[in-house]
N, CA and C atoms of all chains as a GROMACS GRO file, in nm:
protein
  582
    1VAL      N    1   0.123  -1.312  -3.986
    1VAL     CA    2   0.217  -1.224  -3.984
    1VAL      C    3   0.316  -1.120  -4.026
    2SER      N    4   0.362  -1.026  -4.033
    2SER     CA    5   0.394  -0.915  -4.134
    2SER      C    6   0.533  -0.942  -4.028
    3PRO      N    7   0.662  -0.913  -4.142
    3PRO     CA    8   0.780  -0.916  -4.055
    3PRO      C    9   0.814  -0.793  -3.965
    4ARG      N   10   0.895  -0.833  -3.843
    4ARG     CA   11   0.911  -0.716  -3.786
    4ARG      C   12   0.990  -0.605  -3.855
    5PRO      N   13   0.956  -0.465  -3.809
    5PRO     CA   14   1.086  -0.339  -3.909
    5PRO      C   15   1.191  -0.369  -3.840
    6PRO      N   16   1.321  -0.271  -3.845
    6PRO     CA   17   1.434  -0.300  -3.842
    6PRO      C   18   1.424  -0.173  -3.683
    7ARG      N   19   1.509  -0.213  -3.607
    7ARG     CA   20   1.569  -0.044  -3.536
    7ARG      C   21   1.537   0.083  -3.615
    8LEU      N   22   1.449   0.143  -3.532
    8LEU     CA   23   1.548   0.294  -3.621
    8LEU      C   24   1.675   0.335  -3.577
    9SER      N   25   1.731   0.432  -3.670
    9SER     CA   26   1.850   0.513  -3.663
    9SER      C   27   1.821   0.630  -3.581
   10ASP      N   28   1.902   0.698  -3.529
   10ASP     CA   29   1.955   0.809  -3.464
   10ASP      C   30   1.871   0.897  -3.483
   11ASP      N   31   1.888   0.884  -3.693
   11ASP     CA   32   1.859   0.975  -3.739
   11ASP      C   33   1.688   1.018  -3.763
   12GLU      N   34   1.647   0.867  -3.780
   12GLU     CA   35   1.499   0.848  -3.765
   12GLU      C   36   1.401   0.870  -3.662
   13LEU      N   37   1.428   0.865  -3.570
   13LEU     CA   38   1.417   0.893  -3.408
   13LEU      C   39   1.417   1.048  -3.392
   14ALA      N   40   1.551   1.082  -3.383
   14ALA     CA   41   1.522   1.232  -3.389
   14ALA      C   42   1.407   1.292  -3.477
   15ALA      N   43   1.426   1.251  -3.616
   15ALA     CA   44   1.314   1.305  -3.687
   15ALA      C   45   1.170   1.296  -3.636
   16ALA      N   46   1.128   1.182  -3.544
   16ALA     CA   47   1.023   1.133  -3.518
   16ALA      C   48   1.017   1.155  -3.410
   17LEU      N   49   1.079   1.191  -3.293
   17LEU     CA   50   1.045   1.270  -3.158
   17LEU      C   51   0.990   1.398  -3.119
   18PRO      N   52   1.000   1.479  -3.256
   18PRO     CA   53   0.923   1.591  -3.211
   18PRO      C   54   0.794   1.593  -3.215
   19ALA      N   55   0.688   1.536  -3.259
   19ALA     CA   56   0.574   1.548  -3.336
   19ALA      C   57   0.497   1.406  -3.224
   20LEU      N   58   0.595   1.329  -3.138
   20LEU     CA   59   0.520   1.275  -2.998
   20LEU      C   60   0.597   1.311  -2.885
   21ALA      N   61   0.520   1.451  -2.827
   21ALA     CA   62   0.595   1.545  -2.741
   21ALA      C   63   0.528   1.444  -2.616
   22ALA      N   64   0.426   1.412  -2.664
   22ALA     CA   65   0.330   1.350  -2.468
   22ALA      C   66   0.445   1.250  -2.442
   23TRP      N   67   0.549   1.172  -2.464
   23TRP     CA   68   0.593   1.103  -2.433
   23TRP      C   69   0.739   1.144  -2.434
   24THR      N   70   0.811   1.071  -2.313
   24THR     CA   71   0.918   1.026  -2.301
   24THR      C   72   1.073   0.932  -2.390
   25HIS      N   73   1.147   0.954  -2.414
   25HIS     CA   74   1.238   0.848  -2.434
   25HIS      C   75   1.332   0.838  -2.410
   26ALA      N   76   1.358   0.711  -2.361
   26ALA     CA   77   1.525   0.632  -2.281
   26ALA      C   78   1.441   0.503  -2.274
   27ASP      N   79   1.600   0.471  -2.303
   27ASP     CA   80   1.705   0.328  -2.279
   27ASP      C   81   1.642   0.244  -2.440
   28GLY      N   82   1.617   0.274  -2.556
   28GLY     CA   83   1.554   0.215  -2.669
   28GLY      C   84   1.332   0.213  -2.596
   29ARG      N   85   1.274   0.333  -2.561
   29ARG     CA   86   1.216   0.285  -2.491
   29ARG      C   87   1.097   0.451  -2.485
   30LEU      N   88   0.941   0.458  -2.509
   30LEU     CA   89   0.842   0.512  -2.530
   30LEU      C   90   0.823   0.536  -2.403
   31HIS      N   91   0.767   0.627  -2.340
   31HIS     CA   92   0.663   0.604  -2.207
   31HIS      C   93   0.592   0.738  -2.207
   32ARG      N   94   0.417   0.691  -2.209
   32ARG     CA   95   0.336   0.846  -2.155
   32ARG      C   96   0.241   0.803  -2.035
   33ARG      N   97   0.202   0.897  -1.965
   33ARG     CA   98   0.149   0.887  -1.831
   33ARG      C   99   0.015   0.945  -1.857
   34ILE      N  100  -0.081   0.900  -1.858
   34ILE     CA  101  -0.233   0.921  -1.888
   34ILE      C  102  -0.360   0.931  -1.766
   35GLU      N  103  -0.327   1.045  -1.757
   35GLU     CA  104  -0.470   1.039  -1.633
   35GLU      C  105  -0.559   1.062  -1.652
   36ARG      N  106  -0.720   0.990  -1.606
   36ARG     CA  107  -0.844   1.013  -1.672
   36ARG      C  108  -0.909   1.036  -1.577
   37PRO      N  109  -1.048   1.110  -1.554
   37PRO     CA  110  -1.128   1.132  -1.429
   37PRO      C  111  -1.144   1.027  -1.366
   38SER      N  112  -1.169   0.898  -1.364
   38SER     CA  113  -1.170   0.787  -1.289
   38SER      C  114  -1.155   0.688  -1.334
   39PHE      N  115  -1.167   0.579  -1.301
   39PHE     CA  116  -1.126   0.394  -1.332
   39PHE      C  117  -1.177   0.376  -1.508
   40VAL      N  118  -1.287   0.402  -1.515
   40VAL     CA  119  -1.404   0.342  -1.571
   40VAL      C  120  -1.356   0.475  -1.766
   41GLU      N  121  -1.342   0.571  -1.714
   41GLU     CA  122  -1.280   0.591  -1.790
   41GLU      C  123  -1.104   0.614  -1.837
   42ALA      N  124  -1.035   0.552  -1.756
   42ALA     CA  125  -0.924   0.494  -1.776
   42ALA      C  126  -0.911   0.308  -1.850
   43PHE      N  127  -0.990   0.276  -1.760
   43PHE     CA  128  -1.019   0.164  -1.821
   43PHE      C  129  -1.109   0.120  -1.997
   44ALA      N  130  -1.210   0.279  -2.023
   44ALA     CA  131  -1.183   0.283  -2.138
   44ALA      C  132  -1.122   0.271  -2.292
   45LEU      N  133  -1.010   0.427  -2.217
   45LEU     CA  134  -0.883   0.448  -2.299
   45LEU      C  135  -0.809   0.310  -2.321
   46MET      N  136  -0.814   0.238  -2.221
   46MET     CA  137  -0.734   0.103  -2.235
   46MET      C  138  -0.781  -0.018  -2.359
   47THR      N  139  -0.907   0.004  -2.308
   47THR     CA  140  -0.956  -0.066  -2.440
   47THR      C  141  -0.936  -0.024  -2.530
   48SER      N  142  -0.985   0.081  -2.597
   48SER     CA  143  -0.954   0.107  -2.740
   48SER      C  144  -0.791   0.142  -2.743
   49ILE      N  145  -0.738   0.123  -2.685
   49ILE     CA  146  -0.572   0.106  -2.727
   49ILE      C  147  -0.567  -0.052  -2.776
   50ALA      N  148  -0.638  -0.164  -2.659
   50ALA     CA  149  -0.576  -0.299  -2.620
   50ALA      C  150  -0.625  -0.346  -2.823
   51LEU      N  151  -0.732  -0.264  -2.854
   51LEU     CA  152  -0.804  -0.290  -3.022
   51LEU      C  153  -0.705  -0.233  -3.083
   52VAL      N  154  -0.679  -0.152  -3.094
   52VAL     CA  155  -0.585  -0.069  -3.212
   52VAL      C  156  -0.418  -0.145  -3.175
   53ALA      N  157  -0.345  -0.155  -3.098
   53ALA     CA  158  -0.268  -0.302  -3.040
   53ALA      C  159  -0.258  -0.390  -3.121
   54GLU      N  160  -0.389  -0.485  -3.095
   54GLU     CA  161  -0.438  -0.624  -3.175
   54GLU      C  162  -0.450  -0.588  -3.318
   55ARG      N  163  -0.480  -0.523  -3.365
   55ARG     CA  164  -0.449  -0.512  -3.486
   55ARG      C  165  -0.352  -0.425  -3.558
   56LEU      N  166  -0.220  -0.417  -3.466
   56LEU     CA  167  -0.113  -0.364  -3.554
   56LEU      C  168  -0.041  -0.455  -3.511
   57ASP      N  169  -0.106  -0.578  -3.486
   57ASP     CA  170  -0.038  -0.706  -3.403
   57ASP      C  171   0.124  -0.639  -3.317
   58HIS      N  172   0.117  -0.504  -3.235
   58HIS     CA  173   0.166  -0.428  -3.185
   58HIS      C  174   0.160  -0.402  -3.055
   59HIS      N  175   0.198  -0.516  -2.876
   59HIS     CA  176   0.135  -0.433  -2.779
   59HIS      C  177   0.175  -0.333  -2.661
   60PRO      N  178   0.134  -0.243  -2.611
   60PRO     CA  179   0.197  -0.219  -2.534
   60PRO      C  180   0.255  -0.302  -2.394
   61ASP      N  181   0.352  -0.232  -2.337
   61ASP     CA  182   0.381  -0.307  -2.225
   61ASP      C  183   0.345  -0.168  -2.088
   62TRP      N  184   0.279  -0.255  -2.018
   62TRP     CA  185   0.159  -0.101  -1.920
   62TRP      C  186   0.117  -0.132  -1.816
   63SER      N  187   0.044  -0.059  -1.695
   63SER     CA  188  -0.014  -0.073  -1.589
   63SER      C  189  -0.116   0.054  -1.614
   64ASN      N  190  -0.166   0.014  -1.488
   64ASN     CA  191  -0.301   0.089  -1.446
   64ASN      C  192  -0.307   0.101  -1.280
   65ALA      N  193  -0.351   0.203  -1.185
   65ALA     CA  194  -0.356   0.253  -1.076
   65ALA      C  195  -0.488   0.319  -1.060
   66TRP      N  196  -0.591   0.177  -1.071
   66TRP     CA  197  -0.772   0.308  -1.083
   66TRP      C  198  -0.769   0.426  -1.200
   67ASN      N  199  -0.728   0.569  -1.209
   67ASN     CA  200  -0.762   0.681  -1.281
   67ASN      C  201  -0.620   0.703  -1.382
   68VAL      N  202  -0.512   0.608  -1.368
   68VAL     CA  203  -0.409   0.634  -1.378
   68VAL      C  204  -0.337   0.513  -1.497
   69VAL      N  205  -0.306   0.512  -1.606
   69VAL     CA  206  -0.246   0.454  -1.724
   69VAL      C  207  -0.134   0.487  -1.727
   70GLU      N  208   0.005   0.390  -1.726
   70GLU     CA  209   0.124   0.399  -1.804
   70GLU      C  210   0.160   0.329  -1.893
   71ILE      N  211   0.267   0.422  -1.972
   71ILE     CA  212   0.242   0.298  -2.116
   71ILE      C  213   0.429   0.315  -2.171
   72THR      N  214   0.410   0.162  -2.204
   72THR     CA  215   0.541   0.129  -2.255
   72THR      C  216   0.566   0.125  -2.352
   73LEU      N  217   0.636   0.211  -2.487
   73LEU     CA  218   0.633   0.090  -2.575
   73LEU      C  219   0.777   0.098  -2.652
   74THR      N  220   0.806  -0.013  -2.706
   74THR     CA  221   0.911  -0.088  -2.745
   74THR      C  222   0.901  -0.241  -2.818
   75THR      N  223   1.031  -0.262  -2.912
   75THR     CA  224   1.007  -0.379  -3.028
   75THR      C  225   1.082  -0.497  -2.967
   76HIS      N  226   1.008  -0.545  -2.827
   76HIS     CA  227   1.171  -0.660  -2.779
   76HIS      C  228   1.257  -0.741  -2.913
   77SER      N  229   1.166  -0.778  -3.008
   77SER     CA  230   1.236  -0.855  -3.120
   77SER      C  231   1.357  -0.797  -3.187
   78ALA      N  232   1.358  -0.657  -3.144
   78ALA     CA  233   1.435  -0.531  -3.217
   78ALA      C  234   1.530  -0.478  -3.098
   79GLY      N  235   1.551  -0.547  -3.033
   79GLY     CA  236   1.601  -0.441  -2.923
   79GLY      C  237   1.614  -0.318  -2.884
   80GLY      N  238   1.430  -0.241  -2.919
   80GLY     CA  239   1.464  -0.055  -2.943
   80GLY      C  240   1.365  -0.056  -2.996
   81LEU      N  241   1.365   0.100  -3.048
   81LEU     CA  242   1.224   0.142  -3.096
   81LEU      C  243   1.211   0.150  -3.283
   82THR      N  244   1.074   0.084  -3.293
   82THR     CA  245   1.069   0.080  -3.452
   82THR      C  246   1.019   0.135  -3.494
   83ALA      N  247   0.978   0.145  -3.667
   83ALA     CA  248   0.841   0.221  -3.723
   83ALA      C  249   0.696   0.162  -3.595
   84LEU      N  250   0.706   0.035  -3.587
   84LEU     CA  251   0.530   0.015  -3.482
   84LEU      C  252   0.584   0.100  -3.373
   85ASP      N  253   0.662   0.099  -3.318
   85ASP     CA  254   0.616   0.180  -3.226
   85ASP      C  255   0.556   0.348  -3.225
   86LEU      N  256   0.618   0.402  -3.344
   86LEU     CA  257   0.574   0.582  -3.358
   86LEU      C  258   0.434   0.540  -3.370
   87GLU      N  259   0.389   0.420  -3.460
   87GLU     CA  260   0.268   0.425  -3.528
   87GLU      C  261   0.152   0.379  -3.412
   88LEU      N  262   0.237   0.310  -3.333
   88LEU     CA  263   0.124   0.290  -3.180
   88LEU      C  264   0.125   0.443  -3.094
   89ALA      N  265   0.202   0.472  -3.087
   89ALA     CA  266   0.227   0.579  -3.028
   89ALA      C  267   0.138   0.748  -3.084
   90ARG      N  268   0.121   0.709  -3.217
   90ARG     CA  269   0.071   0.804  -3.274
   90ARG      C  270  -0.068   0.776  -3.232
   91ARG      N  271  -0.138   0.633  -3.193
   91ARG     CA  272  -0.248   0.632  -3.231
   91ARG      C  273  -0.328   0.602  -3.074
   92ILE      N  274  -0.209   0.590  -2.962
   92ILE     CA  275  -0.259   0.600  -2.847
   92ILE      C  276  -0.266   0.833  -2.833
   93ASP      N  277  -0.224   0.840  -2.912
   93ASP     CA  278  -0.224   1.051  -2.870
   93ASP      C  279  -0.396   1.047  -2.916
   94GLU      N  280  -0.416   0.978  -3.061
   94GLU     CA  281  -0.498   0.999  -3.100
   94GLU      C  282  -0.648   0.951  -3.001
   95LEU      N  283  -0.601   0.864  -3.008
   95LEU     CA  284  -0.760   0.822  -2.866
   95LEU      C  285  -0.727   0.845  -2.696
   96ALA      N  286  -0.589   0.948  -2.698
   96ALA     CA  287  -0.601   0.991  -2.565
   96ALA      C  288  -0.676   1.159  -2.600
   97GLY      N  289  -0.658   1.181  -2.694
   97GLY     CA  290  -0.749   1.355  -2.708
   97GLY      C  291  -0.643   1.433  -2.672
   98VAL      N  292  -2.052   0.582  -0.220
   98VAL     CA  293  -1.984   0.451  -0.205
   98VAL      C  294  -1.987   0.434  -0.045
   99SER      N  295  -1.926   0.349  -0.017
   99SER     CA  296  -1.953   0.274   0.091
   99SER      C  297  -1.907   0.300   0.202
  100PRO      N  298  -1.848   0.293   0.276
  100PRO     CA  299  -1.772   0.345   0.391
  100PRO      C  300  -1.654   0.197   0.375
  101ARG      N  301  -1.504   0.263   0.396
  101ARG     CA  302  -1.405   0.124   0.366
  101ARG      C  303  -1.399   0.027   0.461
  102PRO      N  304  -1.392  -0.115   0.475
  102PRO     CA  305  -1.375  -0.182   0.582
  102PRO      C  306  -1.254  -0.196   0.641
  103PRO      N  307  -1.247  -0.217   0.740
  103PRO     CA  308  -1.057  -0.201   0.818
  103PRO      C  309  -0.943  -0.273   0.794
  104ARG      N  310  -0.857  -0.279   0.795
  104ARG     CA  311  -0.759  -0.336   0.777
  104ARG      C  312  -0.802  -0.508   0.873
  105LEU      N  313  -0.713  -0.572   0.818
  105LEU     CA  314  -0.742  -0.745   0.871
  105LEU      C  315  -0.650  -0.717   0.965
  106SER      N  316  -0.703  -0.802   1.001
  106SER     CA  317  -0.587  -0.856   1.172
  106SER      C  318  -0.513  -0.920   1.121
  107ASP      N  319  -0.426  -0.999   1.193
  107ASP     CA  320  -0.370  -1.111   1.129
  107ASP      C  321  -0.376  -1.205   1.113
  108ASP      N  322  -0.511  -1.218   1.260
  108ASP     CA  323  -0.572  -1.318   1.260
  108ASP      C  324  -0.649  -1.370   1.142
  109GLU      N  325  -0.738  -1.280   1.113
  109GLU     CA  326  -0.846  -1.247   0.960
  109GLU      C  327  -0.724  -1.354   0.833
  110LEU      N  328  -0.631  -1.294   0.810
  110LEU     CA  329  -0.582  -1.324   0.729
  110LEU      C  330  -0.556  -1.460   0.678
  111ALA      N  331  -0.455  -1.514   0.851
  111ALA     CA  332  -0.414  -1.639   0.816
  111ALA      C  333  -0.569  -1.734   0.787
  112ALA      N  334  -0.612  -1.701   0.855
  112ALA     CA  335  -0.784  -1.788   0.826
  112ALA      C  336  -0.834  -1.761   0.704
  113ALA      N  337  -0.815  -1.603   0.593
  113ALA     CA  338  -0.840  -1.589   0.484
  113ALA      C  339  -0.734  -1.682   0.399
  114LEU      N  340  -0.584  -1.672   0.439
  114LEU     CA  341  -0.501  -1.696   0.258
  114LEU      C  342  -0.515  -1.801   0.273
  115PRO      N  343  -0.538  -1.911   0.342
  115PRO     CA  344  -0.506  -2.085   0.230
  115PRO      C  345  -0.602  -2.109   0.135
  116ALA      N  346  -0.676  -2.006   0.160
  116ALA     CA  347  -0.781  -2.025   0.032
  116ALA      C  348  -0.804  -1.922  -0.105
  117LEU      N  349  -0.656  -1.890  -0.106
  117LEU     CA  350  -0.602  -1.798  -0.158
  117LEU      C  351  -0.522  -1.828  -0.192
  118ALA      N  352  -0.488  -1.987  -0.283
  118ALA     CA  353  -0.320  -2.033  -0.271
  118ALA      C  354  -0.301  -1.959  -0.396
  119ALA      N  355  -0.388  -1.892  -0.509
  119ALA     CA  356  -0.327  -1.871  -0.646
  119ALA      C  357  -0.237  -1.706  -0.597
  120TRP      N  358  -0.255  -1.642  -0.476
  120TRP     CA  359  -0.187  -1.520  -0.406
  120TRP      C  360  -0.075  -1.540  -0.383
  121THR      N  361   0.017  -1.478  -0.409
  121THR     CA  362   0.139  -1.437  -0.256
  121THR      C  363   0.064  -1.350  -0.198
  122HIS      N  364   0.100  -1.300  -0.033
  122HIS     CA  365   0.132  -1.194   0.045
  122HIS      C  366   0.216  -1.206   0.071
  123ALA      N  367   0.247  -1.023   0.070
  123ALA     CA  368   0.376  -0.977   0.143
  123ALA      C  369   0.382  -0.794   0.174
  124ASP      N  370   0.378  -0.776   0.302
  124ASP     CA  371   0.383  -0.602   0.278
  124ASP      C  372   0.245  -0.527   0.283
  125GLY      N  373   0.161  -0.588   0.339
  125GLY     CA  374  -0.024  -0.587   0.271
  125GLY      C  375  -0.021  -0.580   0.128
  126ARG      N  376  -0.040  -0.692   0.069
  126ARG     CA  377  -0.050  -0.677  -0.032
  126ARG      C  378  -0.036  -0.812  -0.108
  127LEU      N  379  -0.146  -0.866  -0.225
  127LEU     CA  380  -0.163  -0.958  -0.295
  127LEU      C  381  -0.069  -0.979  -0.380
  128HIS      N  382  -0.025  -1.036  -0.436
  128HIS     CA  383  -0.003  -1.074  -0.573
  128HIS      C  384  -0.005  -1.162  -0.620
  129ARG      N  385  -0.114  -1.174  -0.739
  129ARG     CA  386  -0.098  -1.293  -0.861
  129ARG      C  387  -0.064  -1.279  -1.012
  130ARG      N  388   0.020  -1.389  -1.101
  130ARG     CA  389   0.039  -1.351  -1.216
  130ARG      C  390  -0.038  -1.419  -1.331
  131ILE      N  391  -0.083  -1.407  -1.391
  131ILE     CA  392  -0.170  -1.486  -1.466
  131ILE      C  393  -0.154  -1.483  -1.643
  132GLU      N  394  -0.048  -1.576  -1.674
  132GLU     CA  395  -0.033  -1.629  -1.805
  132GLU      C  396  -0.166  -1.673  -1.911
  133ARG      N  397  -0.165  -1.603  -2.033
  133ARG     CA  398  -0.286  -1.682  -2.105
  133ARG      C  399  -0.228  -1.709  -2.208
  134PRO      N  400  -0.300  -1.775  -2.347
  134PRO     CA  401  -0.245  -1.814  -2.432
  134PRO      C  402  -0.161  -1.695  -2.507
  135SER      N  403  -0.237  -1.604  -2.511
  135SER     CA  404  -0.244  -1.452  -2.678
  135SER      C  405  -0.303  -1.338  -2.528
  136PHE      N  406  -0.235  -1.252  -2.640
  136PHE     CA  407  -0.299  -1.061  -2.577
  136PHE      C  408  -0.440  -1.090  -2.587
  137VAL      N  409  -0.554  -1.177  -2.669
  137VAL     CA  410  -0.636  -1.129  -2.680
  137VAL      C  411  -0.702  -1.203  -2.546
  138GLU      N  412  -0.635  -1.277  -2.535
  138GLU     CA  413  -0.699  -1.399  -2.410
  138GLU      C  414  -0.659  -1.333  -2.241
  139ALA      N  415  -0.539  -1.244  -2.230
  139ALA     CA  416  -0.519  -1.151  -2.128
  139ALA      C  417  -0.636  -1.042  -2.063
  140PHE      N  418  -0.600  -0.939  -2.210
  140PHE     CA  419  -0.712  -0.855  -2.272
  140PHE      C  420  -0.814  -0.847  -2.200
  141ALA      N  421  -0.903  -0.999  -2.210
  141ALA     CA  422  -1.033  -0.991  -2.166
  141ALA      C  423  -1.058  -1.040  -2.047
  142LEU      N  424  -0.941  -1.124  -1.994
  142LEU     CA  425  -0.934  -1.119  -1.868
  142LEU      C  426  -0.978  -0.980  -1.825
  143MET      N  427  -0.866  -0.919  -1.834
  143MET     CA  428  -0.877  -0.757  -1.750
  143MET      C  429  -0.967  -0.723  -1.779
  144THR      N  430  -1.048  -0.777  -1.861
  144THR     CA  431  -1.194  -0.686  -1.917
  144THR      C  432  -1.315  -0.731  -1.816
  145SER      N  433  -1.260  -0.815  -1.815
  145SER     CA  434  -1.382  -0.920  -1.663
  145SER      C  435  -1.318  -0.859  -1.491
  146ILE      N  436  -1.250  -0.816  -1.526
  146ILE     CA  437  -1.164  -0.790  -1.374
  146ILE      C  438  -1.272  -0.686  -1.337
  147ALA      N  439  -1.223  -0.566  -1.485
  147ALA     CA  440  -1.224  -0.444  -1.448
  147ALA      C  441  -1.408  -0.407  -1.433
  148LEU      N  442  -1.541  -0.454  -1.456
  148LEU     CA  443  -1.596  -0.469  -1.465
  148LEU      C  444  -1.620  -0.506  -1.318
  149VAL      N  445  -1.607  -0.592  -1.271
  149VAL     CA  446  -1.632  -0.697  -1.127
  149VAL      C  447  -1.581  -0.588  -1.028
  150ALA      N  448  -1.433  -0.524  -1.066
  150ALA     CA  449  -1.382  -0.410  -0.987
  150ALA      C  450  -1.428  -0.280  -0.942
  151GLU      N  451  -1.560  -0.300  -1.067
  151GLU     CA  452  -1.652  -0.138  -1.095
  151GLU      C  453  -1.725  -0.130  -1.008
  152ARG      N  454  -1.738  -0.268  -1.018
  152ARG     CA  455  -1.880  -0.358  -0.915
  152ARG      C  456  -1.872  -0.305  -0.789
  153LEU      N  457  -1.752  -0.412  -0.764
  153LEU     CA  458  -1.684  -0.327  -0.633
  153LEU      C  459  -1.654  -0.229  -0.544
  154ASP      N  460  -1.644  -0.172  -0.682
  154ASP     CA  461  -1.569  -0.018  -0.586
  154ASP      C  462  -1.439  -0.072  -0.510
  155HIS      N  463  -1.361  -0.086  -0.618
  155HIS     CA  464  -1.280  -0.117  -0.543
  155HIS      C  465  -1.135  -0.231  -0.657
  156HIS      N  466  -1.032  -0.156  -0.726
  156HIS     CA  467  -0.960  -0.155  -0.814
  156HIS      C  468  -0.844  -0.261  -0.772
  157PRO      N  469  -0.719  -0.288  -0.854
  157PRO     CA  470  -0.655  -0.355  -0.825
  157PRO      C  471  -0.570  -0.263  -0.941
  158ASP      N  472  -0.429  -0.277  -0.839
  158ASP     CA  473  -0.353  -0.242  -0.961
  158ASP      C  474  -0.261  -0.304  -1.037
  159TRP      N  475  -0.244  -0.295  -1.155
  159TRP     CA  476  -0.180  -0.420  -1.232
  159TRP      C  477  -0.088  -0.386  -1.376
  160SER      N  478  -0.099  -0.458  -1.420
  160SER     CA  479  -0.002  -0.439  -1.556
  160SER      C  480  -0.009  -0.557  -1.582
  161ASN      N  481   0.021  -0.509  -1.780
  161ASN     CA  482   0.034  -0.614  -1.865
  161ASN      C  483   0.155  -0.641  -1.971
  162ALA      N  484   0.227  -0.748  -2.023
  162ALA     CA  485   0.279  -0.787  -2.120
  162ALA      C  486   0.198  -0.878  -2.211
  163TRP      N  487   0.190  -0.834  -2.329
  163TRP     CA  488   0.156  -0.936  -2.414
  163TRP      C  489  -0.014  -1.036  -2.313
  164ASN      N  490   0.107  -1.159  -2.256
  164ASN     CA  491  -0.005  -1.265  -2.236
  164ASN      C  492   0.014  -1.252  -2.095
  165VAL      N  493   0.092  -1.215  -2.035
  165VAL     CA  494   0.127  -1.151  -1.873
  165VAL      C  495   0.021  -1.082  -1.871
  166VAL      N  496  -0.112  -1.094  -1.695
  166VAL     CA  497  -0.176  -0.991  -1.652
  166VAL      C  498  -0.067  -1.018  -1.474
  167GLU      N  499  -0.009  -0.865  -1.465
  167GLU     CA  500   0.002  -0.892  -1.284
  167GLU      C  501  -0.025  -0.775  -1.215
  168ILE      N  502  -0.147  -0.863  -1.132
  168ILE     CA  503  -0.235  -0.824  -1.024
  168ILE      C  504  -0.185  -0.746  -0.925
  169THR      N  505  -0.185  -0.706  -0.822
  169THR     CA  506  -0.152  -0.641  -0.707
  169THR      C  507  -0.270  -0.531  -0.650
  170LEU      N  508  -0.295  -0.654  -0.478
  170LEU     CA  509  -0.459  -0.587  -0.433
  170LEU      C  510  -0.386  -0.509  -0.334
  171THR      N  511  -0.482  -0.419  -0.276
  171THR     CA  512  -0.398  -0.387  -0.120
  171THR      C  513  -0.529  -0.257  -0.094
  172THR      N  514  -0.552  -0.248   0.028
  172THR     CA  515  -0.657  -0.114  -0.004
  172THR      C  516  -0.612  -0.003   0.062
  173HIS      N  517  -0.538   0.104   0.017
  173HIS     CA  518  -0.451   0.246   0.025
  173HIS      C  519  -0.449   0.316   0.114
  174SER      N  520  -0.615   0.337   0.130
  174SER     CA  521  -0.702   0.393   0.227
  174SER      C  522  -0.670   0.367   0.393
  175ALA      N  523  -0.683   0.202   0.388
  175ALA     CA  524  -0.589   0.144   0.484
  175ALA      C  525  -0.494   0.121   0.518
  176GLY      N  526  -0.441   0.111   0.487
  176GLY     CA  527  -0.284   0.108   0.480
  176GLY      C  528  -0.221  -0.010   0.472
  177GLY      N  529  -0.308  -0.106   0.371
  177GLY     CA  530  -0.347  -0.324   0.406
  177GLY      C  531  -0.427  -0.362   0.353
  178LEU      N  532  -0.451  -0.482   0.376
  178LEU     CA  533  -0.551  -0.596   0.267
  178LEU      C  534  -0.697  -0.515   0.448
  179THR      N  535  -0.756  -0.594   0.304
  179THR     CA  536  -0.940  -0.535   0.391
  179THR      C  537  -0.995  -0.654   0.314
  180ALA      N  538  -1.101  -0.680   0.404
  180ALA     CA  539  -1.201  -0.768   0.300
  180ALA      C  540  -1.239  -0.740   0.161
  181LEU      N  541  -1.208  -0.634   0.131
  181LEU     CA  542  -1.288  -0.572  -0.018
  181LEU      C  543  -1.161  -0.665  -0.129
  182ASP      N  544  -1.040  -0.638  -0.072
  182ASP     CA  545  -0.915  -0.731  -0.138
  182ASP      C  546  -0.937  -0.874  -0.137
  183LEU      N  547  -0.970  -0.916  -0.016
  183LEU     CA  548  -1.012  -1.087  -0.046
  183LEU      C  549  -1.146  -1.119  -0.130
  184GLU      N  550  -1.222  -0.982  -0.133
  184GLU     CA  551  -1.374  -1.038  -0.186
  184GLU      C  552  -1.310  -1.033  -0.387
  185LEU      N  553  -1.258  -0.899  -0.355
  185LEU     CA  554  -1.186  -0.901  -0.574
  185LEU      C  555  -1.096  -1.026  -0.585
  186ALA      N  556  -0.994  -1.100  -0.448
  186ALA     CA  557  -0.911  -1.148  -0.538
  186ALA      C  558  -1.010  -1.338  -0.531
  187ARG      N  559  -1.121  -1.354  -0.443
  187ARG     CA  560  -1.141  -1.432  -0.501
  187ARG      C  561  -1.244  -1.478  -0.617
  188ARG      N  562  -1.278  -1.381  -0.687
  188ARG     CA  563  -1.365  -1.316  -0.781
  188ARG      C  564  -1.277  -1.279  -0.885
  189ILE      N  565  -1.154  -1.274  -0.880
  189ILE     CA  566  -1.053  -1.256  -0.976
  189ILE      C  567  -1.055  -1.383  -1.041
  190ASP      N  568  -0.980  -1.554  -0.952
  190ASP     CA  569  -1.036  -1.622  -0.923
  190ASP      C  570  -1.102  -1.741  -0.985
  191GLU      N  571  -1.180  -1.660  -0.909
  191GLU     CA  572  -1.316  -1.715  -1.051
  191GLU      C  573  -1.284  -1.670  -1.161
  192LEU      N  574  -1.322  -1.598  -1.216
  192LEU     CA  575  -1.267  -1.538  -1.370
  192LEU      C  576  -1.156  -1.609  -1.410
  193ALA      N  577  -1.026  -1.589  -1.359
  193ALA     CA  578  -0.887  -1.684  -1.380
  193ALA      C  579  -0.971  -1.844  -1.406
  194GLY      N  580  -1.010  -1.937  -1.349
  194GLY     CA  581  -1.061  -1.994  -1.364
  194GLY      C  582  -0.962  -2.096  -1.340
   0.00000   0.00000   0.00000
């Protein structure tokens, strides 16, 4: 297990957030809601995100109700957002298309 | 798609709930929290539940945070619990061991 990255500074966050336009940022967390045509497609997306999250050793807090996936990213050990959250958000954006 | 079953009567619920001891019942919903040793094992369980849910054409409202899966069952179209929720709860119990 690699050491956890430090919490991002306000300047670092301000520089990174414009590229993550699908995410809302509040209280040290990133949040994105993704809708798919069906449960099968929503859970297929979750499966691909799960593999990426495990590879990064950084996992989302998330929920699913039929065709909707709600994703919250934060680094609990850092008490806020780190480079890991930005990386996972970018990878989720790629997977979600 | 088969017709949705009707909401269970209080008597039907009272007869069914003792066999679902891992679930709490409130406000027309069943809830179970399942903890696993890791994210991999938690998500593996979710994957097996997803396949069963799709087969039943009845899906959970659920969330995951690392090794914890929280599951809520209800039948939105019936405004409460139906035989489908009982069946899905039983299948989840089998999968969760």
